[in-house]
C-alpha positions in Angstrom: 6.5 29.1 -0.8 7.4 26.8 2.0 10.5 24.8 1.6 10.3 20.3 1.4 9.6 18.5 4.2 12.6 16.3 3.5 16.0 16.9 1.8 15.6 12.7 -0.1 12.7 10.4 -0.1 13.2 6.6 -1.5 9.8 5.7 -3.3 10.1 1.7 -4.3 8.2 0.5 -7.1 8.0 3.8 -8.9 7.5 2.2 -11.9 4.2 0.4 -11.1 0.8 1.5 -10.9 0.5 3.8 -8.1 3.8 4.4 -8.2 3.5 6.0 -11.3 1.4 8.5 -9.7 2.9 9.0 -6.1 5.9 10.5 -7.9 4.0 14.0 -8.7 2.4 13.9 -5.0 6.0 13.3 -3.4 8.1 15.5 -5.8 7.2 18.4 -3.4 7.5 17.1 -0.4 11.1 17.0 -1.1 14.6 18.1 -3.0 15.4 14.7 -4.3 13.2 11.8 -5.2 15.4 8.7 -5.4 13.4 6.2 -7.9 13.5 2.1 -7.1 12.1 0.1 -9.2 13.2 -3.7 -11.3 12.3 -1.9 -14.2 14.0 1.0 -15.9 12.7 4.0 -15.7 13.3 6.6 -18.4 11.5 9.5 -18.2 13.2 11.7 -15.2 12.3 14.6 -13.7 14.7 17.4 -12.4 14.6 16.2 -8.9 14.3 12.5 -9.4 17.2 9.6 -9.6 16.6 5.9 -10.6 17.8 2.9 -8.7 16.6 -0.5 -11.2 16.9 -3.6 -8.9 15.3 -6.0 -7.2 14.1 -6.2 -3.9 14.8 -9.6 -3.5 19.0 -8.3 -3.2 19.6 -7.6 0.3 22.8 -5.5 -0.9 21.7 -3.3 -2.8 17.7 -2.9 -1.4 20.0 -1.2 1.9 22.5 0.4 -0.6 19.6 2.4 -2.2 18.2 3.6 1.8 21.3 5.4 2.2 21.5 9.0 2.7 17.1 8.7 2.7 14.9 10.6 5.2 12.0 9.0 4.4 11.0 5.7 2.7 7.4 5.3 0.5 7.4 1.3 0.2 5.1 0.7 -2.6 7.6 -2.3 -4.4 6.8 -6.1 -4.6 4.4 -7.9 -6.2 0.5 -6.3 -6.1 -1.5 -9.6 -6.6 -1.5 -13.5 -5.8 1.5 -15.1 -6.6 3.2 -18.3 -5.6 5.1 -18.9 -2.6 8.6 -18.4 -3.5 7.9 -15.1 -5.5 5.4 -14.0 -2.7 9.1 -14.8 -0.4 11.5 -12.9 -2.1 10.0 -9.9 -3.3 7.6 -9.1 -0.5 9.0 -11.1 2.8 12.4 -10.5 1.6 11.7 -7.5 0.2 10.7 -5.3 2.9 12.7 -6.8 5.2 15.5 -5.5 3.6 13.9 -2.4 3.0 13.1 -2.4 7.2 17.1 -3.3 7.4 18.2 -0.2 4.9 16.0 1.8 6.5 17.8 0.7 10.5 21.4 0.7 9.0 21.1 3.8 7.4 19.3 5.8 10.2 15.7 6.7 8.4 13.1 7.8 10.3 9.7 7.0 8.7 8.7 4.2 6.3 5.2 4.4 4.8 4.6 1.3 3.8 1.5 0.0 1.1 -0.3 -2.5 3.0 -3.6 -4.0 1.2 -7.1 -4.8 2.6 -5.8 -8.2 1.7 -4.4 -8.9 5.4 -7.8 -8.5 6.7 -9.8 -9.8 3.8 -11.8 -12.8 5.6 -13.6 -10.1 7.5 -16.9 -9.2 6.9 -18.4 -6.1 5.2 -20.6 -6.1 8.3 -18.2 -6.4 10.9 -17.1 -2.6 10.7 -13.4 -3.6 11.6 -11.3 -1.3 12.8 -7.1 -0.7 13.0 -7.1 -3.0 16.3 -9.2 -6.0 13.9 -6.8 -8.9 14.1 -5.2 -10.2 10.6 -7.6 -12.0 8.1 -5.0 -12.5 5.3 -7.2 -14.4 2.4 -3.8 -15.5 0.6 -0.2 -15.7 0.5 -0.3 -12.0 -0.8 -2.3 -10.9 2.2 -0.2 -13.2 4.8 3.4 -10.8 3.1 1.3 -7.7 4.1 0.5 -9.1 7.6 4.3 -9.9 7.8 5.5 -6.3 6.9 2.7 -5.2 9.6 4.2 -6.7 12.1 7.5 -6.0 10.7 6.9 -2.4 10.9 5.5 -2.4 14.6 8.5 -4.4 15.6 11.2 -1.8 13.6 9.2 1.1 15.5 9.0 -0.8 19.3 12.5 -1.9 19.2 14.8 0.4 17.0 12.0 3.9 17.0 11.4 3.6 13.2 7.4 5.0 12.4 5.8 3.4 10.1 2.5 4.0 8.2 0.9 0.8 7.3 -1.8 1.5 4.7 -4.0 -0.9 3.6 -5.0 0.0 0.4 -8.5 -1.6 -1.0 -9.1 -1.0 -4.6 -7.4 1.8 -6.3 -7.6 2.1 -10.1 -8.8 5.0 -12.5 -12.4 4.2 -11.9 -14.5 1.8 -10.5 -14.6 -1.8 -12.6 -17.1 -3.2 -10.9 -20.2 -3.0 -7.7 -17.7 -4.4 -5.6 -15.4 -1.4 -6.0 -18.2 1.4 -5.4 -17.1 0.5 -1.9 -13.6 -0.2 -2.2 -12.2 2.6 -4.5 -9.5 4.5 -3.5 -8.9 6.9 -6.6 -5.2 7.6 -7.3 -5.6 11.6 -6.1 -6.8 10.2 -2.5 -3.8 7.5 -2.8 -1.4 10.7 -3.4 -3.3 12.7 -0.5 -3.4 9.5 1.5 0.2 9.1 1.3 1.4 12.9 1.6 -0.5 12.9 4.8 1.4 10.1 6.4 4.8 11.0 5.1 4.2 14.9 6.5 1.8 13.8 9.6 4.2 15.1 12.8 3.9 12.1 14.9 2.6 8.5 13.3 4.6 5.8 15.8 2.8 2.9 14.2 -0.2 3.7 12.6 -2.6 1.2 10.2 -4.7 3.2 8.1 -7.4 2.2 5.6 -7.0 3.3 2.0 -10.6 4.0 0.6 -11.7 7.5 -0.5 -15.0 9.0 0.5 -17.4 6.6 -1.1 -20.9 5.9 0.3 -20.7 2.5 1.6 -18.2 2.3 4.9 -17.3 -1.1 5.6 -14.4 0.0 7.7 -13.9 2.4 10.4 -10.6 4.8 10.4 -10.6 6.5 13.9 -7.5 5.3 14.8 -5.2 6.7 12.2 -7.4 10.2 12.7 -4.1 11.7 12.9 -2.3 11.5 9.9 -4.7 14.0 9.1 -5.8 12.2 5.2 -9.0 13.6 4.0 -10.7 11.6 0.8 -12.0 14.0 -1.3 -13.3 11.6 -4.4 -16.4 9.3 -4.4 -17.8 6.2 -6.7 -21.4 8.1 -6.9 -20.5 9.6 -10.2 -19.7 5.9 -11.5 -22.5 4.1 -10.0 -25.2 4.2 -12.5 -23.0 2.5 -15.3 -21.1 0.3 -12.9 -24.7 -1.3 -11.9 -26.1 -1.5 -15.1 -23.3 -2.9 -16.8 -22.6 -5.3 -13.9 -24.8 -8.5 -12.9 -26.6 -8.3 -9.3 -24.4 -10.2 -7.0 -25.5 -12.9 -4.5 -25.2 -11.3 -1.0 -24.4 -15.3 -0.1 -21.4 -15.4 -2.0 -18.7 -15.4 -0.1 -16.8 -13.0 -2.4 -19.5 -10.7 -1.5 -19.6 -11.0 2.3 -15.8 -10.6 2.8 -13.6 -7.4 2.4 -11.4 -10.1 0.3 -13.3 -10.3 -2.5 -12.6 -12.5 -5.2 -9.5 -13.1 -3.6 -11.4 -15.2 -1.3 -12.6 -17.8 -3.9 -8.6 -18.1 -5.2 -7.2 -21.8 -4.2 -3.4 -22.1 -3.6 -1.6 -20.7 -6.4 1.6 -23.4 -6.4 -1.5 -26.0 -7.4 -1.7 -24.5 -10.7 1.7 -25.2 -11.2 1.7 -28.7 -10.4 -1.5 -29.2 -12.6 
């Protein structure tokens, strides 16, 4: 039996949909898994500890990084939201995480970026990780900021970052778009595990999609992470196609990687209505 790669890993967003599953994937990789979320976590396993705080709280976030060897940053708002919410949770929160890493000598951050950082690229563009940011909303904009933050902290401070552009990670694909954008929970664990354990990361951007038949992005520039997805959507295809209407290929939400986020207006307009 091999010993864990790390002594302690910090997982932010540990009470969220993906964080909940990542706990079991990260547990074998460290002696102690430190969980962090705004929500309480009570079902602790033998090698887990939990902290409850808001990522907008810089002092608490920086303190949570003390004694940590790697950070898996999945905390923050996971949908489109108003500017103040995005600013505090995703932009300030990510800065606080990286400052915690810098101040406490953490060598690697694995960051949950998103397809929405590049949502305005079209499916047929076949982009790779060198394609420019094209966010499809404030949420996607916050992901662009955090990716650039990770690049800055690698170039200036030597902190490695694997920015994982997760597409659609749910128990199963719920619509026709997810037949190509789906990332199974097990493949999400495989992706994060690869990013945590790769011998060298530097600053790397990887697309988070399962091994689906339709592949709208080229992930070769993240090949050194060693991520090999094992799931795909073909077993779900017949059911999804039978239960959802055929989409209009000219619809903006069909043309672009960001899907229905493309159709959203400015989230703060709703508050003013």
